[in-house]
KEDOPA-351327 format. One line per field, with one value per residue: residue in three letters; x, y, z of N, C-alpha, C in turn. Coordinates in nm, 3 decimals. Layout:
REM KEDOPA-351327
r (ALA  ...)
n.u (X  ...)
n.v (Y  ...)
n.w (Z  ...)
ca.u (X  ...)
ca.v (Y  ...)
ca.w (Z  ...)
c.u (X  ...)
c.v (Y  ...)
c.w (Z  ...)
END
This chain:
REM KEDOPA-351327
r (MET  LYS  LYS  ASP  GLN  LYS  LEU  ASN  ARG  ARG  ASP  PHE  LEU  LYS  LYS  ALA  PRO  ALA  ALA  VAL  ALA  GLY  LEU  ALA  ALA  VAL  THR  GLY  VAL  CYS  ALA  GLY  MET  ASN  ASP  LEU  SER  PRO  ALA  ALA  TRP  ALA  GLU  SER  LEU  ALA  ASN  VAL  GLY  GLU  SER  PRO  GLN  GLU  LYS  GLU  MET  HIS  GLY  LYS  SER  LEU  GLU  LYS  ALA  SER  SER  PHE  GLU  ALA  PRO  LYS  ILE  ARG  HIS  TYR  ARG  ALA  LEU  GLY  LYS  THR  GLY  LEU  GLU  LEU  SER  ASP  ILE  SER  MET  GLY  ALA  ALA  VAL  ASP  ASP  ALA  VAL  ILE  ARG  TYR  ALA  VAL  ASP  ARG  GLY  ILE  ASN  TYR  PHE  ASP  THR  ALA  ASP  SER  TYR  TYR  ASN  GLY  GLN  GLY  GLU  GLU  ALA  PHE  GLY  ARG  VAL  LEU  LYS  GLY  MET  ARG  ASP  LYS  CYS  VAL  ILE  SER  THR  LYS  HIS  MET  VAL  GLU  PRO  SER  TRP  ASN  LYS  GLU  THR  LEU  ILE  GLU  LYS  VAL  ASN  ALA  SER  LEU  LYS  ARG  PHE  ASN  SER  ASP  TYR  ILE  ASP  LEU  LEU  PHE  MET  GLN  GLY  VAL  GLY  ASP  PRO  ALA  LEU  PHE  LYS  ASN  GLU  GLU  ILE  LEU  SER  ALA  TYR  ASP  GLU  LEU  LYS  LYS  GLN  GLY  LYS  TYR  ARG  PHE  LEU  CYS  PHE  SER  THR  HIS  ASP  THR  ASP  VAL  VAL  VAL  PRO  ALA  ALA  ILE  GLU  SER  GLY  LEU  PHE  SER  ALA  ALA  MET  LEU  MET  TYR  ILE  PRO  SER  MET  PHE  PRO  LYS  MET  GLU  GLU  MET  HIS  THR  LYS  LEU  TYR  GLU  ALA  GLY  LEU  GLY  ILE  ILE  ALA  MET  LYS  ALA  LEU  LYS  GLY  GLY  GLU  GLY  ALA  ASN  LEU  PRO  GLU  LYS  ALA  LYS  SER  GLY  LEU  THR  PHE  ALA  GLN  ALA  SER  ILE  GLN  TRP  ALA  LEU  ARG  ASP  GLU  LYS  ILE  SER  THR  VAL  LEU  ILE  SER  MET  ARG  THR  PHE  GLU  HIS  ILE  ASP  GLU  TYR  LEU  LYS  VAL  SER  GLY  SER  GLY  LEU  SER)
n.u (13.912  13.851  13.527  13.533  13.775  13.953  13.921  14.061  14.044  14.274  14.399  14.214  14.262  14.528  14.498  14.289  14.339  14.544  14.432  14.202  14.335  14.463  14.243  14.166  14.377  14.386  14.116  13.974  13.683  13.505  13.357  13.524  13.695  13.988  14.006  14.014  14.195  14.349  14.308  14.102  13.906  13.915  13.802  13.530  13.456  13.447  13.241  13.001  12.660  12.606  12.426  12.437  12.442  12.516  12.778  12.876  12.874  13.051  13.366  13.644  13.898  13.993  14.254  14.377  14.335  14.510  14.747  14.645  14.593  14.380  14.115  13.968  13.708  13.659  13.516  13.269  12.921  12.680  12.395  12.107  11.958  12.043  12.280  12.452  12.729  12.746  12.933  13.008  12.942  12.774  12.676  12.440  12.211  12.375  12.515  12.755  13.004  13.282  13.308  13.156  13.333  13.552  13.434  13.414  13.666  13.754  13.639  13.370  13.072  12.800  12.532  12.293  11.977  11.696  11.415  11.288  11.500  11.663  11.538  11.586  11.857  12.052  12.040  12.138  12.396  12.525  12.483  12.671  12.907  12.951  12.952  13.064  13.168  12.962  12.913  13.067  12.966  12.681  12.365  12.074  11.736  11.437  11.097  10.814  10.550  10.232  9.881  9.695  9.813  9.842  9.938  10.115  10.203  10.388  10.574  10.661  10.784  11.003  11.149  11.228  11.391  11.604  11.717  11.808  12.020  12.156  12.183  12.116  11.974  11.867  11.978  11.868  11.552  11.327  11.015  10.915  10.909  10.676  10.342  10.099  10.023  9.867  9.924  10.072  9.934  9.822  9.700  9.759  10.013  10.159  10.156  10.298  10.547  10.621  10.636  10.840  11.044  11.050  11.154  11.416  11.444  11.516  11.676  11.640  11.354  11.266  11.157  11.101  11.018  10.873  10.696  10.707  10.588  10.328  10.401  10.632  10.578  10.360  10.516  10.702  10.529  10.420  10.604  10.738  10.969  11.332  11.485  11.521  11.462  11.534  11.460  11.729  11.763  11.843  11.634  11.416  11.466  11.420  11.222  11.252  11.456  11.350  11.182  11.404  11.517  11.320  11.311  11.543  11.557  11.383  11.533  11.559  11.759  11.871  11.891  12.032  11.897  11.901  12.082  12.244  12.081  11.928  12.062  12.071  12.085  12.140  12.376  12.586  12.844  12.993  12.972  13.126  13.480  13.728  13.790  13.643  13.412  13.067  12.917  13.071  13.056  12.775  12.740  12.912  12.764  12.553  12.645  12.727  12.542  12.510  12.316  12.255  12.275  12.414  12.498  12.350  12.436  12.411  12.651  12.822  13.057  13.437  13.523  13.337  13.330  13.584  13.566  13.341  13.420  13.618  13.533  13.459  13.414  13.395  13.247  13.019  13.030)
n.v (13.996  13.917  13.858  13.642  13.516  13.219  13.016  12.782  12.488  12.429  12.696  12.819  12.703  12.759  13.038  13.141  13.090  13.263  13.513  13.519  13.534  13.790  13.958  13.925  14.056  14.308  14.410  14.297  14.244  14.046  13.877  13.670  13.588  13.578  13.361  13.135  12.953  13.046  12.857  12.708  12.904  12.937  12.689  12.734  12.934  12.784  12.610  12.735  12.761  12.493  12.228  12.099  11.824  11.784  11.860  11.694  11.464  11.516  11.444  11.515  11.738  12.064  12.129  11.892  11.830  11.991  11.893  11.720  11.508  11.602  11.430  11.271  11.248  10.902  10.729  10.706  10.683  10.535  10.709  10.558  10.508  10.744  10.805  10.987  11.018  11.009  11.153  10.951  11.046  11.312  11.681  11.854  12.141  12.359  12.660  12.851  12.993  12.935  12.689  12.535  12.558  12.424  12.163  12.106  12.101  11.871  11.680  11.631  11.610  11.647  11.839  11.969  12.122  12.329  12.510  12.635  12.621  12.821  13.025  13.040  13.100  12.886  12.793  13.007  13.030  12.789  12.860  13.078  12.980  12.744  12.856  12.858  12.589  12.434  12.211  12.014  11.936  11.819  11.946  11.989  12.074  12.125  12.138  12.188  12.083  12.163  12.043  12.210  12.405  12.592  12.521  12.752  12.840  12.653  12.663  12.924  12.899  12.708  12.869  13.082  12.946  12.890  13.132  13.212  13.008  13.092  12.961  12.793  12.576  12.280  12.001  11.776  11.769  11.802  11.680  11.766  11.599  11.423  11.315  11.223  11.007  11.090  11.329  11.269  11.217  11.465  11.706  11.978  12.005  11.812  11.904  12.144  12.056  11.894  12.138  12.248  12.081  12.035  12.302  12.284  12.330  12.146  11.841  11.569  11.438  11.397  11.260  11.319  11.154  11.070  10.898  10.612  10.357  10.392  10.590  10.504  10.272  10.397  10.586  10.433  10.300  10.520  10.593  10.834  10.934  10.965  10.923  10.878  11.022  10.916  10.843  10.692  10.474  10.240  10.155  10.099  9.897  9.541  9.616  9.845  9.784  9.630  9.811  9.957  9.774  9.725  9.985  10.002  9.786  9.905  10.081  10.345  10.587  10.583  10.813  10.846  11.001  11.148  10.994  11.033  11.072  10.849  10.639  10.604  10.378  10.162  10.031  10.119  10.196  9.984  9.805  9.905  9.935  10.009  10.317  10.489  10.772  10.835  10.930  10.908  10.615  10.570  10.672  10.506  10.265  10.298  10.309  10.071  9.939  9.872  9.960  10.217  10.524  10.766  10.923  11.148  11.440  11.715  11.960  12.195  12.297  12.311  12.097  11.905  11.799  11.694  11.479  11.338  11.242  11.080  10.805  10.757  10.563  10.318  10.057  9.852  9.502)
n.w (11.651  11.319  11.173  10.975  11.045  11.090  11.394  11.556  11.747  11.879  11.874  12.038  12.287  12.332  12.350  12.516  12.801  12.856  12.791  12.962  13.195  13.182  13.165  13.414  13.565  13.485  13.505  13.718  13.756  13.797  14.033  14.274  14.066  14.112  14.258  14.088  13.849  13.545  13.347  13.428  13.400  13.155  13.079  13.168  12.996  12.767  12.793  12.811  12.863  12.892  13.062  13.386  13.376  13.089  13.125  13.287  13.128  12.912  12.883  12.875  12.996  12.935  13.001  12.998  12.722  12.583  12.473  12.322  12.048  11.807  11.702  11.399  11.156  11.064  10.905  10.659  10.552  10.352  10.261  10.252  9.920  9.806  9.710  9.841  10.081  10.410  10.691  10.969  11.214  11.285  11.261  11.467  11.524  11.551  11.639  11.639  11.472  11.479  11.583  11.401  11.177  11.284  11.302  11.032  10.947  11.082  10.944  10.948  10.756  10.720  10.824  11.013  11.094  11.197  11.103  11.324  11.525  11.732  11.632  11.370  11.351  11.344  11.072  10.948  11.061  10.941  10.691  10.646  10.736  10.568  10.319  9.989  9.990  9.946  9.773  9.902  10.125  10.312  10.377  10.601  10.677  10.878  10.890  11.091  10.970  10.926  10.920  10.834  10.658  10.354  10.018  9.941  10.192  10.279  10.078  10.102  10.365  10.310  10.127  10.287  10.447  10.278  10.202  10.443  10.471  10.265  10.010  9.715  9.711  9.921  10.055  10.206  10.291  10.548  10.673  10.982  11.303  11.245  11.330  11.245  11.003  10.799  10.683  10.482  10.275  10.228  10.001  9.950  10.093  9.953  9.695  9.729  9.794  9.562  9.368  9.472  9.435  9.157  9.121  9.183  9.459  9.678  9.720  9.825  9.994  10.324  10.649  10.998  11.304  11.632  11.671  11.581  11.542  11.398  11.188  11.054  10.887  10.715  10.592  10.449  10.272  10.147  9.946  9.931  10.046  10.121  10.337  10.694  11.005  11.311  11.668  11.879  12.087  12.380  12.498  12.322  12.191  12.116  11.935  11.784  11.600  11.417  11.276  11.165  10.993  10.813  10.684  10.584  10.396  10.227  10.127  10.235  10.383  10.728  10.992  11.296  11.593  11.913  12.048  12.261  12.482  12.563  12.683  12.959  13.228  13.060  13.083  12.927  12.937  13.042  12.828  12.642  12.535  12.759  12.921  12.766  12.734  12.889  12.684  12.451  12.446  12.408  12.155  12.014  12.059  11.893  11.669  11.599  11.465  11.134  10.949  11.015  10.894  10.988  11.291  11.462  11.644  11.880  11.893  12.052  12.151  12.085  12.244  12.242  11.994  11.987  12.165  12.079  11.823  11.849  11.860  11.595  11.326  11.473  11.646  11.845  11.922)
ca.u (13.918  13.753  13.419  13.560  13.879  13.942  13.963  14.047  14.037  14.412  14.421  14.150  14.330  14.636  14.467  14.184  14.373  14.618  14.336  14.133  14.440  14.491  14.134  14.161  14.477  14.353  13.991  13.911  13.548  13.441  13.365  13.584  13.790  14.123  14.001  14.019  14.304  14.325  14.265  13.952  13.828  13.891  13.700  13.401  13.417  13.418  13.116  12.889  12.522  12.583  12.389  12.542  12.426  12.624  12.930  12.924  12.872  13.141  13.457  13.792  13.936  14.080  14.395  14.437  14.340  14.605  14.859  14.562  14.582  14.235  14.040  13.900  13.605  13.721  13.438  13.159  12.825  12.559  12.254  12.006  11.983  12.059  12.408  12.528  12.815  12.767  13.035  12.922  12.900  12.727  12.663  12.313  12.190  12.494  12.523  12.896  13.077  13.407  13.266  13.134  13.427  13.618  13.376  13.438  13.817  13.778  13.593  13.223  13.030  12.648  12.498  12.128  11.908  11.559  11.386  11.264  11.596  11.721  11.470  11.684  12.010  12.116  12.051  12.223  12.531  12.562  12.499  12.790  13.044  12.979  12.952  13.202  13.184  12.836  12.942  13.137  12.882  12.533  12.270  11.930  11.673  11.329  10.990  10.716  10.437  10.083  9.794  9.612  9.889  9.824  10.065  10.193  10.267  10.502  10.688  10.716  10.858  11.128  11.229  11.273  11.536  11.712  11.775  11.886  12.119  12.242  12.190  11.991  11.908  11.861  12.006  11.767  11.425  11.229  10.896  10.957  10.823  10.516  10.265  9.986  10.053  9.757  9.990  10.165  9.822  9.768  9.723  9.819  10.157  10.248  10.168  10.435  10.680  10.621  10.673  10.988  11.143  11.064  11.232  11.540  11.487  11.575  11.736  11.559  11.239  11.271  11.079  11.150  10.909  10.872  10.578  10.756  10.485  10.239  10.425  10.726  10.523  10.298  10.615  10.753  10.410  10.385  10.710  10.788  11.099  11.457  11.549  11.416  11.551  11.451  11.533  11.804  11.804  11.834  11.492  11.327  11.488  11.448  11.120  11.289  11.535  11.247  11.146  11.519  11.534  11.219  11.348  11.676  11.527  11.294  11.636  11.574  11.856  11.841  11.976  12.005  11.897  11.889  12.166  12.299  11.988  11.864  12.121  12.065  12.038  12.187  12.528  12.659  13.010  13.037  12.973  13.238  13.612  13.759  13.843  13.537  13.299  12.930  12.888  13.141  12.980  12.639  12.749  12.964  12.669  12.456  12.758  12.752  12.434  12.536  12.200  12.232  12.383  12.492  12.463  12.336  12.457  12.441  12.787  12.823  13.196  13.534  13.542  13.225  13.376  13.697  13.518  13.250  13.479  13.710  13.478  13.415  13.465  13.385  13.107  13.032  13.003)
ca.v (13.903  13.937  13.764  13.525  13.455  13.078  12.995  12.637  12.445  12.446  12.822  12.862  12.645  12.853  13.192  13.145  13.091  13.406  13.608  13.553  13.601  13.922  14.042  13.931  14.135  14.443  14.476  14.242  14.286  13.928  13.830  13.543  13.553  13.553  13.208  13.039  12.947  13.088  12.726  12.709  13.009  12.895  12.587  12.772  13.001  12.699  12.524  12.829  12.716  12.347  12.197  12.018  11.691  11.777  11.881  11.553  11.358  11.533  11.377  11.556  11.883  12.166  12.116  11.751  11.833  12.099  11.824  11.608  11.514  11.618  11.315  11.317  11.141  10.779  10.659  10.778  10.574  10.563  10.752  10.496  10.529  10.897  10.832  11.074  10.952  11.097  11.134  10.852  11.106  11.443  11.784  11.924  12.240  12.440  12.836  12.903  12.982  12.878  12.552  12.471  12.551  12.317  12.040  12.089  12.060  11.729  11.579  11.625  11.686  11.645  11.945  11.943  12.216  12.331  12.652  12.668  12.629  12.940  13.119  13.023  13.131  12.774  12.795  13.123  12.987  12.709  12.938  13.165  12.892  12.641  12.921  12.824  12.468  12.361  12.088  11.936  11.926  11.803  12.023  11.957  12.152  12.066  12.216  12.133  12.089  12.149  11.996  12.338  12.470  12.557  12.528  12.868  12.876  12.572  12.712  13.036  12.856  12.672  12.977  13.162  12.887  12.901  13.263  13.206  12.929  13.145  12.865  12.768  12.431  12.201  11.868  11.700  11.847  11.728  11.700  11.737  11.537  11.378  11.238  11.164  11.001  11.156  11.451  11.210  11.239  11.598  11.741  12.089  11.977  11.732  11.982  12.232  11.988  11.869  12.243  12.303  11.976  12.071  12.438  12.235  12.384  12.041  11.725  11.466  11.457  11.313  11.275  11.269  11.128  10.994  10.795  10.516  10.241  10.440  10.668  10.451  10.184  10.468  10.651  10.339  10.286  10.637  10.619  10.981  10.966  10.909  10.918  10.899  11.048  10.847  10.825  10.560  10.442  10.104  10.104  10.094  9.762  9.500  9.662  9.950  9.727  9.586  9.922  9.974  9.674  9.764  10.111  9.971  9.724  9.983  10.181  10.466  10.607  10.612  10.916  10.821  11.111  11.152  10.884  11.045  11.083  10.723  10.518  10.584  10.246  10.044  9.992  10.126  10.202  9.838  9.730  9.984  9.926  10.087  10.470  10.587  10.853  10.790  11.006  10.804  10.471  10.581  10.688  10.356  10.160  10.319  10.291  9.913  9.888  9.898  10.010  10.344  10.609  10.860  10.956  11.319  11.492  11.853  11.998  12.336  12.328  12.211  11.961  11.798  11.753  11.601  11.378  11.228  11.195  10.962  10.689  10.749  10.439  10.214  9.990  9.744  9.371)
ca.w (11.557  11.226  11.180  10.889  11.056  11.146  11.501  11.573  11.894  11.940  11.898  12.157  12.406  12.359  12.385  12.624  12.958  12.869  12.782  13.085  13.303  13.141  13.195  13.565  13.624  13.444  13.555  13.842  13.763  13.820  14.177  14.272  13.963  14.156  14.312  13.967  13.757  13.399  13.303  13.481  13.356  12.996  13.065  13.194  12.895  12.647  12.818  12.846  12.801  12.908  13.173  13.475  13.325  12.998  13.169  13.348  13.015  12.839  12.979  12.868  13.042  12.851  13.043  12.941  12.584  12.518  12.411  12.257  11.892  11.779  11.618  11.277  11.093  11.010  10.818  10.585  10.518  10.256  10.311  10.153  9.782  9.755  9.661  9.931  10.175  10.532  10.792  11.044  11.320  11.207  11.366  11.460  11.595  11.611  11.590  11.673  11.333  11.504  11.610  11.280  11.109  11.325  11.277  10.883  10.961  11.152  10.852  10.954  10.622  10.739  10.912  11.030  11.189  11.172  11.095  11.464  11.594  11.773  11.548  11.222  11.343  11.303  10.917  10.915  11.093  10.858  10.571  10.663  10.729  10.450  10.194  9.902  10.002  9.937  9.705  9.961  10.244  10.300  10.471  10.595  10.769  10.906  10.908  11.162  10.894  10.977  10.792  10.797  10.595  10.218  9.925  9.941  10.321  10.282  9.990  10.186  10.464  10.248  10.056  10.401  10.493  10.179  10.209  10.568  10.436  10.164  9.931  9.612  9.746  10.055  10.037  10.263  10.346  10.651  10.749  11.129  11.404  11.198  11.431  11.190  10.847  10.696  10.643  10.377  10.158  10.213  9.863  9.949  10.111  9.841  9.580  9.769  9.775  9.418  9.291  9.510  9.393  9.023  9.105  9.238  9.594  9.757  9.643  9.861  10.090  10.444  10.767  11.137  11.393  11.740  11.678  11.480  11.504  11.303  11.090  10.980  10.810  10.627  10.509  10.349  10.178  10.063  9.839  9.914  10.128  10.090  10.462  10.818  11.141  11.432  11.795  11.867  12.232  12.397  12.543  12.224  12.120  11.971  11.860  11.678  11.503  11.323  11.197  11.102  10.882  10.718  10.627  10.526  10.298  10.133  10.055  10.305  10.489  10.869  11.059  11.439  11.675  12.049  12.109  12.407  12.592  12.577  12.731  13.082  13.273  12.987  13.125  12.802  12.980  13.054  12.702  12.577  12.583  12.889  12.866  12.689  12.830  12.842  12.546  12.355  12.465  12.347  11.996  11.954  12.067  11.778  11.523  11.562  11.358  11.007  10.894  11.052  10.802  11.068  11.436  11.455  11.774  11.896  11.930  12.100  12.171  12.063  12.327  12.216  11.868  12.008  12.237  12.002  11.713  11.901  11.831  11.454  11.256  11.553  11.692  11.946  11.860)
c.u (13.806  13.656  13.469  13.685  13.867  14.004  13.942  14.057  14.158  14.435  14.340  14.207  14.447  14.604  14.389  14.252  14.466  14.524  14.260  14.227  14.460  14.374  14.125  14.257  14.455  14.219  13.946  13.774  13.452  13.446  13.423  13.673  13.919  14.136  14.024  14.136  14.250  14.255  14.133  13.854  13.799  13.802  13.558  13.367  13.353  13.287  12.992  12.767  12.508  12.521  12.466  12.552  12.523  12.742  12.972  12.957  13.019  13.288  13.600  13.804  14.009  14.241  14.469  14.429  14.417  14.707  14.784  14.572  14.422  14.202  13.972  13.789  13.678  13.637  13.312  13.070  12.725  12.453  12.154  12.045  12.019  12.189  12.494  12.592  12.823  12.866  12.939  12.891  12.876  12.691  12.524  12.306  12.302  12.478  12.647  12.961  13.203  13.393  13.235  13.247  13.527  13.552  13.409  13.604  13.834  13.702  13.430  13.159  12.873  12.614  12.340  12.076  11.759  11.527  11.353  11.382  11.662  11.677  11.550  11.794  12.093  12.133  12.146  12.360  12.597  12.590  12.624  12.915  13.046  12.961  13.073  13.248  13.061  12.843  12.991  13.067  12.747  12.452  12.147  11.864  11.511  11.220  10.862  10.565  10.296  9.987  9.704  9.675  9.839  9.952  10.154  10.275  10.392  10.621  10.753  10.836  11.007  11.204  11.299  11.410  11.635  11.781  11.848  12.032  12.210  12.282  12.071  11.900  11.936  11.891  11.913  11.657  11.345  11.100  10.921  10.842  10.679  10.458  10.149  10.025  9.969  9.826  10.052  10.054  9.759  9.800  9.790  9.979  10.213  10.262  10.292  10.558  10.714  10.683  10.818  11.064  11.174  11.159  11.373  11.587  11.533  11.603  11.644  11.461  11.255  11.161  11.137  11.017  10.948  10.775  10.596  10.647  10.390  10.285  10.539  10.672  10.439  10.416  10.677  10.655  10.414  10.499  10.767  10.931  11.229  11.537  11.468  11.511  11.469  11.544  11.613  11.845  11.767  11.694  11.384  11.370  11.438  11.347  11.168  11.384  11.465  11.213  11.272  11.537  11.418  11.256  11.468  11.632  11.429  11.406  11.638  11.691  11.803  11.933  11.927  12.023  11.876  11.984  12.225  12.211  11.928  11.926  12.141  11.997  12.072  12.320  12.606  12.829  13.073  13.026  13.093  13.360  13.642  13.820  13.742  13.435  13.177  12.884  12.923  13.082  12.847  12.639  12.806  12.861  12.588  12.531  12.773  12.649  12.476  12.423  12.193  12.348  12.458  12.426  12.456  12.341  12.472  12.582  12.791  12.980  13.308  13.544  13.460  13.277  13.481  13.656  13.428  13.324  13.589  13.669  13.416  13.479  13.461  13.261  13.128  12.992  12.898)
c.v (13.923  13.821  13.615  13.453  13.314  13.093  12.848  12.605  12.462  12.591  12.857  12.815  12.721  12.972  13.213  13.173  13.243  13.522  13.635  13.603  13.733  14.000  14.030  14.024  14.273  14.500  14.431  14.232  14.175  13.881  13.698  13.505  13.509  13.414  13.109  13.069  12.991  12.957  12.700  12.776  12.984  12.784  12.645  12.847  12.892  12.601  12.615  12.774  12.582  12.346  12.124  11.875  11.685  11.792  11.748  11.459  11.391  11.542  11.449  11.697  11.933  12.147  11.988  11.765  11.924  12.013  11.697  11.633  11.502  11.509  11.365  11.203  11.009  10.721  10.726  10.653  10.628  10.611  10.682  10.487  10.646  10.894  10.934  10.986  11.058  11.068  11.055  10.925  11.263  11.545  11.834  12.045  12.339  12.578  12.892  12.885  12.889  12.728  12.470  12.472  12.437  12.178  11.998  12.026  11.914  11.641  11.566  11.696  11.668  11.733  11.972  12.051  12.222  12.476  12.712  12.662  12.761  13.051  13.149  13.065  13.014  12.760  12.895  13.101  12.909  12.782  13.023  13.071  12.806  12.708  12.869  12.688  12.365  12.215  11.975  11.877  11.910  11.882  11.984  12.050  12.094  12.168  12.133  12.161  12.075  12.114  12.095  12.428  12.485  12.556  12.631  12.890  12.781  12.620  12.831  12.998  12.801  12.765  13.066  13.096  12.886  13.026  13.270  13.114  12.998  13.062  12.842  12.641  12.374  12.076  11.755  11.776  11.761  11.767  11.657  11.684  11.499  11.289  11.157  11.155  11.051  11.269  11.370  11.209  11.371  11.675  11.883  12.080  11.907  11.809  12.074  12.165  11.952  11.995  12.280  12.202  12.014  12.202  12.396  12.307  12.292  11.922  11.607  11.502  11.358  11.324  11.255  11.251  11.068  10.882  10.692  10.406  10.277  10.492  10.602  10.363  10.263  10.540  10.559  10.305  10.401  10.655  10.756  11.010  10.900  10.879  10.941  10.925  11.017  10.845  10.691  10.527  10.307  10.061  10.076  9.962  9.656  9.558  9.751  9.897  9.659  9.673  9.957  9.903  9.696  9.901  10.069  9.891  9.781  10.101  10.315  10.471  10.624  10.701  10.900  10.960  11.078  11.045  10.903  11.056  10.958  10.600  10.504  10.418  10.136  9.999  10.010  10.143  10.070  9.780  9.795  9.949  10.028  10.237  10.546  10.641  10.778  10.821  10.910  10.660  10.463  10.601  10.551  10.255  10.185  10.280  10.138  9.860  9.952  9.967  10.164  10.433  10.694  10.869  11.090  11.372  11.638  11.864  12.124  12.369  12.243  12.093  11.866  11.731  11.658  11.478  11.265  11.171  11.065  10.829  10.685  10.621  10.304  10.157  9.890  9.618  9.329)
c.w (11.454  11.225  11.086  10.936  11.134  11.279  11.526  11.722  11.948  11.975  12.020  12.291  12.431  12.417  12.507  12.763  12.957  12.874  12.882  13.200  13.294  13.206  13.364  13.628  13.580  13.494  13.676  13.855  13.809  13.957  14.183  14.168  14.012  14.238  14.208  13.888  13.614  13.325  13.319  13.419  13.195  12.966  13.085  13.053  12.768  12.668  12.853  12.783  12.840  13.042  13.264  13.417  13.191  13.035  13.225  13.228  12.926  12.900  12.980  12.923  12.931  12.870  12.990  12.778  12.504  12.458  12.333  12.109  11.850  11.667  11.493  11.254  11.032  10.898  10.771  10.545  10.428  10.318  10.205  10.016  9.728  9.669  9.741  10.022  10.284  10.633  10.889  11.178  11.265  11.320  11.338  11.563  11.652  11.550  11.603  11.538  11.368  11.531  11.483  11.190  11.153  11.294  11.115  10.878  10.997  11.047  10.862  10.809  10.606  10.847  10.924  11.123  11.145  11.154  11.238  11.560  11.620  11.667  11.419  11.222  11.296  11.140  10.878  10.935  10.992  10.716  10.564  10.638  10.589  10.307  10.107  9.916  9.993  9.871  9.782  10.084  10.213  10.406  10.471  10.705  10.783  10.932  10.968  11.079  10.948  10.883  10.749  10.684  10.437  10.152  9.949  10.086  10.334  10.211  10.034  10.290  10.416  10.202  10.169  10.440  10.397  10.178  10.349  10.540  10.334  10.052  9.824  9.629  9.863  10.005  10.081  10.335  10.420  10.668  10.898  11.219  11.366  11.315  11.346  11.042  10.763  10.633  10.491  10.236  10.143  10.078  9.857  9.987  9.989  9.727  9.619  9.731  9.620  9.343  9.348  9.466  9.228  9.003  9.143  9.365  9.685  9.668  9.695  9.995  10.192  10.545  10.893  11.223  11.535  11.753  11.554  11.434  11.384  11.173  10.983  10.857  10.691  10.548  10.411  10.239  10.092  9.933  9.840  9.962  10.098  10.218  10.573  10.924  11.245  11.562  11.790  12.012  12.266  12.433  12.457  12.126  12.173  11.868  11.739  11.588  11.390  11.218  11.104  10.978  10.798  10.627  10.545  10.409  10.190  10.066  10.115  10.400  10.626  10.945  11.218  11.529  11.829  12.117  12.236  12.516  12.631  12.652  12.876  13.144  13.178  12.982  13.014  12.822  13.002  12.935  12.612  12.629  12.680  12.831  12.803  12.788  12.816  12.737  12.439  12.344  12.379  12.195  11.937  11.963  11.938  11.657  11.500  11.466  11.211  10.901  10.911  10.967  10.894  11.214  11.444  11.593  11.782  11.951  11.950  12.121  12.088  12.104  12.283  12.096  11.888  12.065  12.154  11.891  11.731  11.862  11.682  11.402  11.351  11.585  11.779  11.885  11.936)
END
């Protein structure tokens, strides 16, 4: 298959069992292969790299999915005052070209990564797939900015990301994992962002943090940012909801991350309508909040996309 040839989920489902069955018949090189059905081997190929916990979370089997009408994004939400409309469920940390193409086909239009993810391979993958459709998609990347960096260091980091993206600009440029709000007053860092902005290298400056109590108020006060990426988990409520309200009232978009990791013990399946997987219930729980611009989820397989997008446009009351 040529590198740029489109492989969608339906093609994969049709071809993988036959291909694996053929391999088993011709070579017989994998121990125990004859003990598994072609469909089982197809499923194992689709889930390469997943942990047992992830496999348990992702509910639909390939055999059942073969006759399944793939869901699409059904709703787009405003990102603060940027004028951007993001799919309510968005893709993060992907490196597989075929899976990224499938996400685009299903209506996802926001794609996030970081220069540190897979040594920049995430930026390269998005750059390959989204080339020619940059005006239809929103991309973001993140840099773990150090207070010791000078202006030139940060500019070099951003230019390297642009090269990997094969793009002239980044839509959302993030200060990643901010722990000390003193960074918002660092003259070298601010000078770098100012120069990059004047050069058109990015459209909107954003931040992500796990230290919301200290960082969020300082970020709002600084007036530097257009959006925030924050954990969205039940254990952080209702306190986190107060932070979201402050961000929302200040005009910042809110990107929810870690939505699948924080729902343990929250009885989310009991709160969701019957038939949803735990992952779907977790996403749906986050989507109930109209202040959230999008729920950002790592998607490694076609199955992930099909499962998650089933709850696009929904939310719990």
